[in-house]
TORTI-783287 format. One record per residue (C-alpha): residue number from 1; residue in one letter; x, y, z. Coordinates in Angstrom, 2 decimals. Example, Ala and Ser with C-alpha at 12.3 -4.5 7.8 and 13.67 -1.06 7.14 Angstrom:
2
1,A,12.30,-4.50,7.80
2,S,13.67,-1.06,7.14
END
This chain:
627
1,M,40.16,-96.93,22.96
2,P,42.03,-97.22,19.90
3,N,39.88,-96.69,16.78
4,T,39.11,-99.67,14.39
5,Q,37.09,-98.97,11.66
6,Y,38.02,-98.84,8.72
7,W,39.29,-95.48,7.09
8,A,36.87,-95.50,4.26
9,D,33.83,-96.25,5.97
10,T,33.71,-92.97,7.98
11,Y,35.49,-90.51,5.78
12,L,32.33,-89.72,3.63
13,E,30.90,-89.46,6.90
14,K,33.36,-87.07,8.53
15,L,33.18,-84.57,5.41
16,V,31.44,-81.07,6.19
17,S,31.43,-77.83,4.62
18,P,33.52,-75.16,6.36
19,A,30.43,-73.52,8.09
20,E,29.56,-76.96,9.72
21,A,33.33,-77.44,11.10
22,I,33.57,-74.19,12.25
23,A,29.70,-74.71,14.09
24,R,31.62,-77.55,16.31
25,I,33.62,-74.99,17.96
26,R,32.10,-73.38,21.20
27,S,32.71,-70.18,23.08
28,G,35.74,-70.78,25.95
29,Q,37.59,-73.34,23.89
30,R,40.89,-73.07,22.55
31,V,41.76,-73.77,19.22
32,F,45.19,-74.58,17.69
33,I,45.58,-73.16,13.87
34,G,48.06,-75.04,11.91
35,S,51.05,-73.27,11.38
36,G,53.36,-70.96,8.67
37,C,52.11,-71.70,5.09
38,G,50.39,-74.69,5.99
39,E,47.54,-72.53,7.67
40,P,44.07,-74.07,6.59
41,Q,43.03,-70.54,5.02
42,I,39.16,-71.60,4.49
43,L,39.03,-72.12,8.21
44,V,40.26,-69.52,9.27
45,Q,38.00,-67.31,7.34
46,E,35.04,-69.26,8.51
47,L,36.30,-68.67,11.91
48,V,36.79,-64.72,11.56
49,N,33.16,-64.89,9.72
50,K,31.62,-66.72,12.74
51,T,34.00,-64.90,15.84
52,Y,31.28,-62.70,16.75
53,N,29.45,-65.67,17.58
54,F,31.79,-66.74,20.49
55,S,33.11,-65.82,23.29
56,G,36.29,-66.39,25.38
57,L,37.81,-68.33,22.21
58,E,41.57,-68.40,22.65
59,I,43.48,-68.75,19.98
60,V,46.79,-70.64,19.54
61,R,49.25,-70.52,16.73
62,L,52.56,-69.45,15.76
63,L,53.37,-65.80,14.93
64,G,52.84,-65.51,11.23
65,R,51.07,-63.84,8.50
66,E,47.64,-63.40,9.00
67,T,45.27,-64.06,6.07
68,A,42.22,-63.00,7.96
69,S,42.90,-60.17,11.15
70,L,41.99,-61.88,14.20
71,T,44.10,-59.37,15.92
72,A,42.03,-56.72,14.94
73,I,38.91,-58.63,16.64
74,A,40.83,-59.04,19.61
75,D,41.40,-55.39,19.73
76,K,38.01,-54.26,18.81
77,T,36.29,-56.47,21.09
78,K,38.33,-56.47,24.02
79,D,39.56,-59.94,23.91
80,T,35.79,-60.62,24.63
81,N,35.25,-62.97,21.59
82,L,38.45,-63.93,21.15
83,N,42.19,-63.45,22.81
84,I,45.32,-64.86,21.01
85,R,48.22,-66.36,21.81
86,S,50.68,-66.40,19.34
87,I,54.00,-68.26,20.65
88,Y,57.30,-66.40,19.65
89,L,60.62,-65.65,20.74
90,G,62.06,-62.27,19.28
91,S,61.91,-58.96,19.04
92,T,58.88,-56.73,19.09
93,K,60.43,-53.41,17.71
94,S,59.02,-53.93,14.56
95,S,55.76,-52.13,14.16
96,S,54.35,-54.66,12.25
97,I,54.52,-57.05,15.52
98,A,54.69,-54.28,17.68
99,L,51.02,-54.74,17.01
100,Q,50.82,-58.24,18.78
101,R,53.05,-57.56,21.75
102,R,50.64,-58.53,24.46
103,F,49.39,-61.72,22.87
104,I,52.90,-63.30,22.40
105,T,53.82,-66.40,24.35
106,P,58.11,-66.57,24.47
107,M,59.01,-70.04,23.85
108,N,61.90,-71.84,22.00
109,M,60.47,-74.00,19.50
110,S,61.51,-77.48,20.88
111,D,60.07,-77.08,23.57
112,V,55.92,-76.20,22.36
113,P,55.28,-79.40,21.12
114,N,55.56,-80.72,24.64
115,L,53.22,-77.69,26.04
116,F,50.20,-79.35,23.82
117,I,51.10,-83.37,24.83
118,T,51.35,-83.23,28.28
119,R,48.13,-80.72,28.10
120,K,50.40,-78.66,30.51
121,M,48.19,-76.62,27.82
122,P,45.20,-78.53,26.68
123,L,43.78,-77.84,23.21
124,N,40.31,-78.85,22.93
125,V,40.22,-78.32,18.83
126,A,43.33,-78.13,15.86
127,L,42.68,-76.56,12.96
128,I,45.26,-78.34,10.78
129,Q,45.46,-78.50,6.63
130,V,46.80,-81.91,5.14
131,S,47.20,-83.98,1.97
132,P,44.98,-86.01,0.18
133,V,44.25,-89.46,1.82
134,D,46.43,-91.89,0.29
135,D,45.27,-96.28,-0.43
136,F,45.97,-96.86,3.39
137,G,44.02,-93.33,5.02
138,W,46.55,-91.52,5.73
139,M,47.35,-87.71,5.21
140,S,50.43,-85.86,5.22
141,L,50.79,-82.03,7.02
142,G,53.11,-81.19,3.92
143,I,54.75,-78.11,4.52
144,S,53.68,-77.54,8.27
145,V,54.69,-80.36,10.46
146,D,56.75,-78.24,13.48
147,V,54.38,-78.14,16.49
148,T,51.07,-78.90,14.46
149,L,51.42,-82.82,14.95
150,A,51.89,-82.59,18.19
151,A,48.46,-80.32,18.19
152,A,46.77,-82.67,15.57
153,R,47.38,-85.23,18.12
154,S,46.49,-84.07,21.42
155,A,43.31,-81.63,20.67
156,D,40.25,-83.16,22.08
157,F,38.76,-82.53,18.21
158,V,40.63,-82.27,14.78
159,I,39.29,-80.40,11.67
160,A,41.37,-81.03,8.95
161,Q,41.74,-79.32,5.52
162,V,41.79,-81.79,2.59
163,N,43.77,-79.65,0.19
164,P,45.13,-81.49,-3.30
165,R,47.74,-78.58,-3.49
166,M,49.53,-79.53,-0.21
167,P,52.48,-82.13,-0.93
168,R,52.91,-85.74,0.65
169,V,55.97,-84.86,2.42
170,M,58.22,-88.24,3.97
171,G,58.91,-88.50,7.55
172,Q,57.29,-88.46,10.50
173,S,54.20,-85.86,8.87
174,F,51.53,-88.47,9.01
175,I,48.12,-88.33,10.85
176,H,45.52,-91.21,9.72
177,V,41.75,-90.93,8.82
178,N,40.89,-91.91,11.88
179,D,42.41,-89.80,14.27
180,V,40.47,-86.43,12.72
181,D,36.99,-85.65,13.58
182,L,36.18,-83.94,10.99
183,I,37.29,-83.44,6.91
184,V,36.74,-80.19,4.85
185,E,38.05,-80.89,1.26
186,H,38.88,-77.37,-0.26
187,E,41.49,-76.92,-2.79
188,E,43.04,-73.71,-2.63
189,D,46.76,-72.03,-3.12
190,L,48.78,-72.51,-0.41
191,L,50.21,-69.85,1.51
192,S,53.83,-68.57,-0.52
193,V,56.79,-66.57,-0.20
194,P,58.48,-65.40,-3.62
195,S,62.75,-65.72,-3.58
196,S,64.33,-62.69,-2.19
197,K,65.77,-61.22,-6.11
198,I,67.26,-57.96,-4.27
199,S,70.85,-58.05,-5.00
200,S,72.90,-56.34,-1.76
201,E,76.77,-55.80,-1.75
202,A,76.92,-56.33,1.66
203,A,75.15,-59.35,1.52
204,T,78.04,-60.63,-1.39
205,R,80.34,-59.45,1.16
206,I,79.21,-61.35,4.01
207,G,78.84,-64.32,1.86
208,S,82.69,-64.15,1.33
209,H,83.41,-63.99,4.97
210,I,81.33,-67.05,5.65
211,A,82.59,-69.20,3.10
212,R,85.87,-69.21,5.01
213,L,84.37,-70.82,7.65
214,I,82.39,-73.69,5.94
215,E,84.16,-76.86,5.20
216,D,82.62,-79.38,3.23
217,G,80.92,-82.21,4.33
218,S,79.27,-79.51,6.64
219,T,75.66,-80.15,8.30
220,L,73.73,-76.50,7.83
221,Q,70.50,-75.16,9.51
222,I,69.37,-72.24,7.22
223,G,67.70,-69.56,9.31
224,L,64.50,-68.25,7.39
225,D,65.61,-64.65,6.72
226,A,69.21,-65.70,6.59
227,A,70.38,-63.37,3.52
228,S,69.55,-65.41,0.39
229,Q,72.35,-63.79,-1.42
230,A,74.61,-64.35,1.33
231,T,74.18,-67.94,1.70
232,V,73.73,-68.78,-1.73
233,H,77.08,-67.15,-2.34
234,A,78.42,-68.97,0.75
235,L,77.91,-72.31,-0.31
236,S,77.84,-72.10,-3.89
237,N,81.48,-73.70,-4.05
238,K,81.34,-76.16,-1.21
239,H,80.64,-80.06,-1.61
240,D,79.13,-82.74,0.32
241,L,76.97,-80.64,2.48
242,G,73.89,-81.81,4.22
243,V,70.92,-79.83,6.17
244,H,68.78,-80.45,9.05
245,S,66.99,-77.35,9.71
246,Q,64.14,-75.64,10.83
247,F,63.24,-74.64,7.31
248,L,63.74,-75.51,3.67
249,T,63.33,-72.85,1.24
250,D,63.87,-71.99,-2.37
251,D,67.69,-72.00,-1.63
252,I,68.50,-75.34,0.11
253,M,66.12,-76.33,-2.86
254,H,68.58,-74.43,-5.49
255,L,71.68,-75.77,-3.34
256,Y,70.17,-79.42,-3.85
257,S,69.47,-79.34,-7.40
258,T,72.97,-77.71,-8.09
259,G,74.41,-81.06,-6.02
260,N,76.52,-79.03,-3.65
261,I,73.73,-80.37,-0.87
262,N,73.71,-84.19,-1.14
263,N,73.50,-85.11,2.80
264,K,76.34,-87.84,2.13
265,K,78.23,-86.91,5.06
266,K,75.94,-85.94,8.02
267,G,76.73,-88.71,10.32
268,F,73.12,-88.81,11.44
269,N,70.21,-89.26,9.07
270,D,72.51,-89.82,6.02
271,G,70.74,-89.53,3.16
272,K,68.17,-87.11,4.18
273,M,67.14,-83.57,4.45
274,V,65.50,-83.03,7.72
275,A,63.19,-80.16,8.50
276,S,59.65,-79.25,10.38
277,M,58.45,-76.73,8.19
278,A,59.01,-75.47,4.35
279,I,58.35,-71.80,3.51
280,G,59.01,-70.41,-0.16
281,T,57.25,-70.49,-3.58
282,H,54.97,-72.98,-5.36
283,N,58.17,-74.78,-6.88
284,L,59.72,-75.69,-3.42
285,Y,56.16,-77.44,-2.78
286,E,56.47,-79.43,-5.80
287,F,59.99,-80.20,-4.88
288,L,59.14,-82.15,-1.69
289,N,56.26,-83.89,-3.04
290,D,56.75,-87.69,-2.63
291,N,60.49,-86.57,-2.67
292,P,62.53,-89.55,-0.72
293,A,65.33,-87.42,-0.14
294,I,63.51,-85.36,2.51
295,D,62.21,-86.24,6.08
296,F,60.06,-83.67,8.18
297,H,59.88,-84.33,11.90
298,P,58.40,-82.04,14.69
299,S,59.89,-79.33,16.40
300,D,60.69,-81.26,19.05
301,Y,63.02,-83.32,17.17
302,V,64.41,-81.03,14.63
303,N,65.28,-78.30,17.05
304,D,66.62,-80.86,19.65
305,P,70.24,-79.29,20.87
306,F,70.81,-83.13,21.41
307,V,69.92,-84.33,18.03
308,I,71.23,-81.14,16.73
309,S,74.54,-81.90,17.82
310,R,75.13,-85.52,16.36
311,H,75.79,-84.08,13.15
312,N,78.95,-83.72,11.74
313,R,80.36,-80.60,11.31
314,M,77.00,-78.65,12.26
315,V,76.59,-75.03,11.24
316,S,73.73,-72.98,12.47
317,M,73.23,-69.76,10.11
318,N,71.40,-66.86,11.34
319,V,70.45,-63.51,11.10
320,A,70.53,-61.09,14.02
321,R,68.61,-57.83,14.14
322,M,71.01,-56.45,16.60
323,I,74.16,-57.08,18.91
324,D,75.24,-55.23,21.62
325,L,79.38,-54.71,22.34
326,T,79.29,-57.55,24.70
327,G,77.91,-60.24,22.37
328,Q,74.16,-60.01,23.38
329,V,71.82,-60.74,20.50
330,T,68.36,-59.59,19.66
331,A,66.60,-61.03,16.37
332,E,63.47,-60.20,15.10
333,A,60.74,-62.15,12.07
334,S,60.93,-61.18,9.01
335,A,58.34,-57.77,8.62
336,A,57.55,-59.08,5.06
337,T,56.29,-62.83,6.12
338,R,55.44,-61.87,10.47
339,F,56.67,-66.36,10.41
340,A,58.52,-66.64,13.60
341,G,61.43,-67.40,12.04
342,V,63.69,-66.86,14.97
343,S,62.03,-69.34,17.84
344,G,64.76,-71.74,17.05
345,I,67.90,-69.62,16.86
346,P,68.63,-70.53,20.19
347,D,68.16,-74.07,19.78
348,F,70.19,-74.10,17.10
349,V,72.94,-72.31,18.54
350,R,73.32,-74.56,21.27
351,G,72.95,-77.62,19.33
352,A,75.68,-77.02,16.50
353,R,78.29,-75.66,19.18
354,R,78.19,-79.33,20.84
355,S,78.42,-80.83,17.24
356,P,81.68,-82.37,16.51
357,G,83.44,-79.35,14.34
358,G,80.39,-77.60,14.86
359,K,80.18,-73.45,14.61
360,S,77.33,-71.07,15.12
361,I,77.19,-68.38,13.26
362,L,75.02,-65.03,13.22
363,M,75.04,-62.69,10.27
364,L,74.49,-59.39,10.93
365,F,74.05,-56.18,8.16
366,S,75.86,-53.90,9.95
367,T,73.36,-51.12,9.43
368,C,69.86,-50.32,8.95
369,Q,67.89,-47.58,7.28
370,T,65.59,-45.77,9.03
371,E,63.07,-42.84,9.06
372,N,65.84,-40.77,11.01
373,G,68.53,-41.99,8.63
374,L,71.26,-44.77,8.98
375,Q,71.18,-46.30,12.33
376,S,73.86,-49.52,13.39
377,N,72.93,-52.47,14.49
378,I,75.90,-53.11,16.98
379,V,74.91,-50.75,19.90
380,P,76.67,-50.16,23.18
381,H,73.42,-52.16,25.05
382,L,70.22,-54.06,23.99
383,N,68.05,-51.85,26.25
384,D,64.67,-53.12,25.70
385,Y,65.14,-55.31,23.30
386,V,64.80,-58.87,23.75
387,V,67.88,-61.00,24.17
388,V,67.01,-64.36,22.40
389,V,71.10,-65.60,22.28
390,P,72.46,-64.46,25.52
391,R,76.49,-63.49,25.39
392,G,77.74,-66.78,26.58
393,D,75.53,-69.09,23.58
394,V,77.23,-66.79,21.06
395,H,80.50,-67.91,18.82
396,Y,80.83,-66.64,15.27
397,V,79.54,-63.15,14.16
398,V,79.45,-62.17,10.59
399,S,78.74,-58.67,9.60
400,E,80.28,-57.42,5.86
401,Y,82.96,-56.06,7.54
402,G,84.41,-59.11,8.55
403,A,83.95,-62.15,10.90
404,V,85.20,-63.04,14.63
405,N,85.06,-65.32,17.15
406,L,83.52,-64.06,20.50
407,F,84.05,-67.40,22.56
408,G,86.03,-67.32,25.02
409,K,86.88,-63.70,24.32
410,S,86.96,-61.00,27.89
411,I,84.26,-58.02,27.79
412,Q,87.53,-55.81,26.27
413,E,87.99,-58.40,23.38
414,R,84.47,-58.71,22.67
415,V,84.19,-55.09,22.27
416,V,86.95,-54.86,19.97
417,A,85.70,-57.16,17.83
418,M,82.27,-56.16,17.84
419,I,83.63,-52.44,16.80
420,S,85.41,-54.27,14.05
421,L,82.05,-55.23,12.23
422,A,80.71,-52.06,12.27
423,H,80.11,-49.66,9.97
424,P,83.21,-46.89,9.97
425,Q,80.91,-43.95,10.69
426,F,79.78,-45.47,13.82
427,R,82.82,-46.75,15.38
428,E,84.43,-44.27,17.27
429,E,80.66,-43.39,18.74
430,L,80.57,-46.69,19.87
431,F,84.41,-46.74,21.05
432,E,83.37,-43.81,23.18
433,A,79.98,-45.49,23.99
434,A,82.10,-48.54,25.43
435,K,84.72,-46.52,27.52
436,E,81.71,-45.04,29.22
437,R,80.61,-48.07,30.11
438,G,83.67,-49.00,31.37
439,L,83.65,-51.89,28.84
440,I,87.24,-51.23,27.85
441,G,90.30,-48.91,29.35
442,A,89.65,-45.25,29.28
443,E,93.83,-45.14,27.78
444,R,92.65,-47.18,24.57
445,S,92.13,-45.63,20.85
446,L,90.94,-46.94,17.80
447,G,93.51,-45.15,15.46
448,E,93.61,-46.48,11.83
449,A,91.04,-49.01,12.21
450,A,88.50,-46.42,12.82
451,K,87.59,-45.99,8.88
452,A,89.07,-49.30,8.10
453,V,87.22,-51.96,5.46
454,Y,88.88,-55.02,6.31
455,P,90.32,-56.30,2.50
456,I,89.11,-60.05,2.61
457,Q,90.50,-60.44,-1.02
458,L,93.87,-60.40,0.73
459,E,93.16,-63.77,2.33
460,E,95.09,-67.15,1.15
461,T,96.00,-70.16,2.84
462,L,98.88,-72.26,2.23
463,K,99.51,-76.47,3.48
464,I,103.51,-76.35,4.21
465,N,104.35,-79.93,5.61
466,G,100.46,-80.58,5.76
467,E,99.83,-78.15,7.91
468,T,96.98,-75.32,7.14
469,I,98.36,-71.52,7.45
470,T,96.37,-68.89,6.69
471,I,97.90,-65.98,5.82
472,R,95.69,-62.64,5.97
473,P,95.93,-58.97,7.02
474,S,95.73,-58.34,10.61
475,K,92.55,-57.57,12.90
476,P,92.04,-55.07,15.77
477,V,91.17,-58.61,17.53
478,D,94.92,-59.56,16.69
479,E,96.51,-57.36,19.13
480,R,97.15,-59.76,21.88
481,R,98.25,-62.74,19.41
482,I,101.03,-60.21,17.80
483,Q,102.15,-59.54,21.38
484,E,102.25,-63.40,22.25
485,H,104.51,-63.82,18.77
486,Y,107.21,-61.42,19.48
487,Y,107.52,-62.42,23.11
488,S,107.89,-65.68,21.57
489,L,110.89,-65.00,19.25
490,P,114.39,-65.62,20.26
491,K,117.01,-63.13,21.30
492,E,118.93,-63.02,17.98
493,D,115.81,-62.53,16.11
494,V,114.23,-60.03,18.42
495,L,117.45,-58.08,17.66
496,T,117.47,-58.27,13.74
497,R,114.15,-57.60,13.82
498,F,114.15,-54.23,16.26
499,F,117.14,-53.55,16.25
500,C,118.12,-53.39,20.27
501,Q,117.59,-56.60,22.73
502,K,113.84,-55.36,23.54
503,T,112.28,-57.03,25.95
504,I,108.98,-55.02,26.19
505,F,106.25,-55.36,23.97
506,A,103.92,-53.08,25.09
507,R,99.97,-52.97,24.27
508,P,100.28,-49.43,22.47
509,E,102.75,-50.30,20.17
510,M,100.63,-53.66,18.98
511,E,97.98,-51.39,18.36
512,T,99.82,-49.77,15.46
513,R,100.14,-53.10,14.24
514,S,96.69,-54.93,14.73
515,Q,95.00,-51.38,13.94
516,T,95.83,-50.30,10.73
517,D,94.05,-48.63,7.42
518,Y,95.27,-51.56,5.08
519,I,96.51,-48.83,2.53
520,K,98.83,-47.10,3.65
521,D,99.56,-49.04,6.78
522,L,99.55,-53.37,6.53
523,T,100.30,-56.30,9.04
524,L,100.10,-59.30,7.11
525,V,100.00,-61.97,9.85
526,A,100.34,-65.83,9.62
527,V,98.14,-67.68,11.92
528,V,97.62,-71.23,12.51
529,G,94.94,-72.94,14.72
530,D,90.87,-72.84,14.80
531,F,89.33,-69.42,13.65
532,G,89.34,-67.33,17.03
533,F,91.82,-69.37,18.52
534,G,95.00,-69.57,15.89
535,R,98.26,-68.83,16.75
536,V,100.43,-65.86,15.07
537,V,103.55,-67.56,13.62
538,A,104.46,-64.35,11.55
539,V,104.15,-60.96,10.86
540,A,104.99,-58.68,7.97
541,E,104.87,-54.97,8.37
542,S,104.40,-52.43,5.70
543,M,103.91,-48.98,6.52
544,K,104.23,-45.73,4.01
545,L,107.27,-43.54,3.64
546,D,105.24,-40.06,1.92
547,N,108.27,-38.39,1.29
548,E,109.50,-40.86,-0.76
549,N,106.61,-43.13,-1.77
550,L,108.12,-45.93,-0.67
551,S,106.79,-49.00,1.82
552,E,108.68,-49.76,4.43
553,V,108.67,-53.21,5.38
554,A,109.89,-55.70,7.78
555,F,109.59,-59.40,9.09
556,S,109.53,-61.31,11.93
557,V,108.96,-65.54,11.88
558,S,108.91,-68.04,14.49
559,E,111.70,-70.43,15.06
560,G,109.80,-73.53,13.81
561,Y,108.50,-71.67,10.90
562,Q,111.53,-70.40,9.65
563,G,113.17,-72.13,6.35
564,K,109.30,-72.87,4.98
565,G,109.17,-69.84,2.15
566,L,106.81,-67.71,4.47
567,G,108.81,-64.56,4.25
568,T,108.96,-64.89,0.35
569,F,105.47,-65.44,-0.28
570,F,104.48,-61.95,2.53
571,L,107.52,-60.01,0.73
572,K,105.75,-60.61,-2.79
573,K,102.11,-60.01,-1.51
574,L,103.54,-56.55,0.35
575,A,105.25,-55.52,-3.06
576,A,101.51,-56.20,-5.41
577,V,99.56,-54.54,-2.52
578,A,101.86,-52.03,-2.44
579,R,101.80,-51.54,-6.42
580,E,98.17,-51.62,-6.51
581,N,97.98,-48.62,-4.47
582,G,99.75,-46.39,-6.07
583,I,103.16,-47.18,-3.87
584,A,106.58,-46.60,-6.18
585,G,108.43,-49.53,-4.41
586,L,110.06,-50.80,-0.95
587,V,112.74,-50.59,1.34
588,A,114.09,-52.48,4.20
589,Y,116.73,-51.65,7.15
590,T,118.62,-54.84,8.15
591,F,121.90,-55.79,9.40
592,P,124.84,-56.06,6.97
593,T,124.81,-59.71,8.37
594,N,121.39,-60.73,7.81
595,K,122.17,-62.35,4.82
596,A,118.36,-64.34,4.48
597,M,117.04,-60.80,4.31
598,I,119.24,-59.78,1.69
599,R,118.52,-62.58,-0.38
600,L,114.87,-62.67,0.56
601,F,114.92,-59.28,-0.88
602,K,116.68,-59.82,-3.83
603,T,114.15,-62.55,-4.92
604,L,111.66,-59.79,-6.42
605,P,112.16,-58.56,-10.17
606,Y,113.20,-55.50,-9.70
607,K,116.10,-54.14,-9.25
608,V,118.03,-53.52,-5.73
609,K,119.48,-50.82,-4.82
610,T,121.93,-51.27,-1.39
611,V,122.96,-48.50,0.86
612,Y,125.02,-48.12,3.58
613,E,123.17,-45.91,6.56
614,D,125.21,-45.36,9.74
615,G,126.12,-49.04,9.76
616,D,122.66,-50.50,8.69
617,L,122.06,-51.88,5.04
618,V,119.20,-50.41,3.32
619,L,117.27,-52.40,0.44
620,S,115.30,-50.99,-1.99
621,C,113.59,-51.31,-5.43
622,R,110.95,-49.33,-7.47
623,F,108.54,-51.30,-9.49
624,N,109.11,-49.81,-12.67
625,E,112.56,-51.16,-12.71
626,L,112.60,-54.47,-13.90
627,A,115.81,-56.83,-13.06
END
């Protein structure tokens, strides 16, 4: 029967002390504790104080930072007084999380509310924290709606801590006084997590790669541990961004305050930032209070892949702990906060991929420092790590050494791609491990790419007749695309480029063009189409001749892209790179009848020397000799 009593008549009757509230709990019951930074700390502390009065309690919660050590009590009493069920999906290798391994229930966040509501896991008591009651008897769950709302609605008995410091957050975050059984008024600071101030060159480089993948008008999900500096750097020059995310953080608040986020082009829930939980500083919590631009909803809505996919250009950005050479991903909650920031990754990965123009981006620092020294976060196999995202769901992966798209790629292509993202110190070791496992051909080699660092600063985009063309250095993953380009050239262009009627463009030869050191040897490609699936329409090569300190250059442009200025652009760019690397000038070999190449070379602002050798024309210039 619905409760028809006027809420104000019963509010005072329900008001009790923390000790009186906890005294209503009985041995053998299942007790839910409000999640994240919304944990009702005074109630939890009182529960801990009275733990030895109970037997057979089961505590249900998201994995989180323990303000009172319930796990220590469970260990000490051998689960007699209480047992713990921590909902968490991710690696438990971190020593701080490994201590709780036996308590973990692996689940996606989107599935948890239904577990409570259907009473497949019936809750006897829910301990929650809420904002002060409004004039109509409603209290907001504030910064922790996620699975807490479902727990509060389905528990047999609800104890609410009313805290004046809990913000009143809009959306589906409210519970009525008539729907709680006991009220404890207690003011205390909410749990908070300070903003990261750590500056990292690796994070900055990751941000540079991500910035090239995110378009204006995208809707974002940003994982809890999504490398603050990397994400802020990546998004600070973007416009009309929206947010649909499991977490709201200080970084998101900052981007909203600077106007990068305005939620105007989400295509779904326009004008609103939507989330289910906030984790950050007290400034963030003040920002949320009565903010009409923000709606909080439960996890079965926010993390529902179908809901996620309804947004325009949905981009999920999450941090992986480790990825193997085939693309299997493990993730881990922050050792500092212990909040279950990874449980929603699979939901958002799948939802973002189904969005119109959507992308799933996994960020990965190539290495981590351990007590045994530097360790690669790209490994041959995950062994006993928990696979959070299966290889078939992985699309974009970004490290400080580049960005790749694994979607639709073979195992061998994935190996090459992942090794290109690894720290140079570990690439050869990973390559040999891949050979041993049969993941890549035994005849393959890394060549000059073993120690190369991809020069992202050389990337540029051109608009030619309304089409976007990306000019960038070649990557090891470009081998097949460069091969396809050469096979597509007309016979006369093949003759001009290779000085013979070449009909076979073998893989080893393509390796020398896709695996360069970017200094002595550099290949530039012009690519059209989607990232990871683009078509190479032009190739420019530069190879240093040590005896003369000159770079030999050569070009080929697909038939439909000739006469559009690509050759001129390539030549100027190769000249600039050569000068920067201390090379004295350029040289090119061509047929005397190749008027286009002769005209192209003479567009350079240097004196051009022409010499005939065995019927070929040799064009050269030195950078210290201006025309």
